[in-house]
C-alpha positions as CSV (number, residue, x, y, z in Angstrom):
1,M,-2.2,0.8,-4.2
2,A,-2.0,4.4,-3.4
3,D,-3.0,7.1,-5.8
4,G,-2.0,5.0,-8.8
5,F,1.6,4.9,-8.3
6,T,3.6,2.6,-9.9
7,C,7.1,1.0,-9.1
8,P,9.6,2.4,-11.5
9,V,11.5,-0.8,-11.0
10,C,9.2,-3.6,-11.6
11,G,5.5,-1.9,-12.3
12,T,4.1,-3.2,-9.4
13,P,1.6,-0.8,-7.3
14,L,2.8,1.0,-4.6
15,E,1.4,1.0,-1.2
16,Q,1.2,3.9,0.7
17,M,2.8,3.7,4.4
18,R,2.5,6.0,7.2
19,L,5.2,7.6,9.6
20,E,4.4,9.5,12.5
21,H,5.4,12.6,10.5
22,G,4.5,11.6,7.2
23,V,3.5,9.2,4.3
24,F,5.6,7.4,2.1
25,W,5.1,4.4,-0.9
26,A,6.6,1.2,-0.8
27,C,6.9,-1.7,-3.4
28,P,5.7,-4.7,-2.1
29,K,7.8,-6.7,-4.6
30,C,11.0,-5.0,-4.8
31,G,11.3,-3.2,-1.7
32,G,12.0,0.2,-3.2
33,R,10.7,3.5,-1.2
34,A,9.5,6.7,-2.6
35,L,9.5,9.6,-0.5
36,S,9.2,13.4,-0.9
37,V,12.2,15.8,-0.3
38,E,10.0,17.2,2.4
39,L,9.4,13.9,4.5
40,L,13.3,13.1,3.9
41,R,14.2,16.5,5.7
42,R,11.8,15.8,8.8
43,T,13.2,12.3,8.9
44,F,17.0,12.2,8.0
45,A,19.8,14.5,8.9
46,R,19.5,17.9,7.1
47,E,23.2,17.6,6.3
48,A,22.4,14.8,4.0
49,I,19.2,15.7,2.3
50,N,20.4,19.4,1.8
51,P,23.4,18.4,-0.4
52,L,21.4,15.6,-2.1
53,W,18.8,18.4,-3.4
54,L,21.5,20.8,-4.4
55,R,23.1,18.2,-6.6
56,V,19.7,17.6,-8.2
57,L,19.0,21.4,-8.6
58,N,22.5,21.8,-10.1
59,G,21.9,18.9,-12.5
60,A,24.9,16.6,-11.2
61,G,23.4,13.3,-12.4
62,H,22.2,11.6,-15.6
63,P,18.5,10.7,-16.8
64,G,17.1,7.6,-14.7
65,R,13.8,6.0,-14.5
66,N,10.5,7.5,-14.6
67,C,8.9,9.2,-11.6
68,P,6.5,6.8,-9.7
69,C,4.0,10.1,-9.3
70,C,4.1,12.0,-12.6
71,G,6.1,9.8,-14.9
72,H,8.7,12.5,-15.9
73,A,12.3,11.1,-16.0
74,M,14.0,11.3,-12.7
75,L,17.7,12.5,-12.3
76,E,19.8,10.0,-10.9
77,V,22.3,11.5,-8.4
78,D,24.8,10.0,-5.8
79,L,23.0,9.8,-2.4
80,T,26.1,11.3,-0.6
81,E,29.6,12.7,-1.9
82,K,31.1,9.4,-0.9
83,P,32.2,7.4,-3.3
84,E,30.8,4.1,-2.2
85,T,27.2,5.4,-1.4
86,P,24.6,4.5,-4.0
87,A,22.9,6.9,-6.5
88,V,19.2,7.7,-6.0
89,E,16.8,9.0,-8.4
90,V,15.0,12.3,-7.9
91,C,12.3,14.1,-9.6
92,R,12.7,17.7,-9.9
93,L,8.9,18.0,-10.4
94,C,7.2,16.2,-7.8
95,H,10.4,16.3,-5.3
96,F,10.0,12.7,-4.9
97,V,13.1,10.6,-4.3
98,W,13.5,6.8,-5.2
99,F,15.1,4.4,-3.2
100,D,16.1,0.9,-4.2
101,A,15.8,-1.7,-1.6
102,R,18.0,-0.8,1.5
103,E,19.3,2.4,0.0
104,I,17.4,4.4,2.5
105,G,19.6,2.7,5.2
106,E,22.4,4.9,4.0
107,L,21.2,8.1,5.1
108,P,21.8,9.2,9.0
109,P,18.5,9.5,11.0
110,R,17.7,13.1,12.4
111,A,18.8,13.7,15.6
112,I,15.8,13.5,18.5
113,P,15.9,16.9,20.1
114,V,16.5,16.2,23.8
115,E,13.5,17.6,26.4
116,P,14.2,19.0,29.7
117,S,13.5,16.4,32.2
118,A,10.7,18.1,33.8
119,T,8.9,18.1,30.8
120,R,9.8,14.4,29.6
121,K,6.7,12.2,29.3
122,P,6.9,8.7,30.6
123,L,8.4,6.1,28.2
124,A,5.3,3.9,28.2
125,L,3.1,7.2,27.1
126,V,5.4,8.1,24.3
127,P,3.4,6.9,21.0
128,R,5.8,4.9,18.7
129,P,5.9,5.4,14.8
130,L,3.4,3.2,12.6
131,H,6.2,2.0,10.6
132,R,9.7,2.3,10.0
133,L,11.2,3.2,6.3
134,D,13.1,0.0,6.5
135,D,10.3,-2.2,7.6
136,P,8.7,-4.6,4.7
137,P,5.6,-3.6,3.3
138,L,2.7,-4.7,5.8
139,T,0.1,-6.3,3.0
140,E,-2.6,-8.1,4.9
141,W,-4.7,-6.4,7.5
142,W,-3.7,-9.2,10.5
143,Q,-0.1,-8.3,9.7
144,Q,-0.8,-4.7,10.4
145,L,-2.3,-5.8,13.7
146,I,0.3,-8.1,14.8
147,H,2.8,-4.8,14.1
148,F,0.4,-2.5,15.9
149,L,0.2,-4.9,19.0
150,R,4.1,-5.8,19.0
151,Q,4.6,-1.9,19.0
152,W,2.3,-1.4,22.2
153,I,2.9,-4.6,24.2
154,G,6.7,-4.5,23.6
């Protein structure tokens, strides 16, 4: 359990998961994810996140479940402007965004800046992220060890 955060769907304590540039919280039972808007901006295309946050600021949604962080009602808004995409819940106070299982896969990843070839690192020396957002939570220490070894062995 991380900081006493609880899943707004099933009430299970959330587990803290680390990315190379931030932390998110995952429900080991239902697969939901809680991320800050700031982490979303660092991870996914800003063209997808900024309109989402504008919909929240404009109140373009309806009351949703309670925030896993502060407990206030989140605002349920459409993830994108496309009609077939799911709605997510966003806390205006904490800036947390709740994704039910597999909803986060709807967001386009942020483009990786291309480095000039002279400053490129050899592929084997580039560190890999500890965890991906769509990976299931790793609950046992040995699962984390296997995941870590797979990352570095290939």
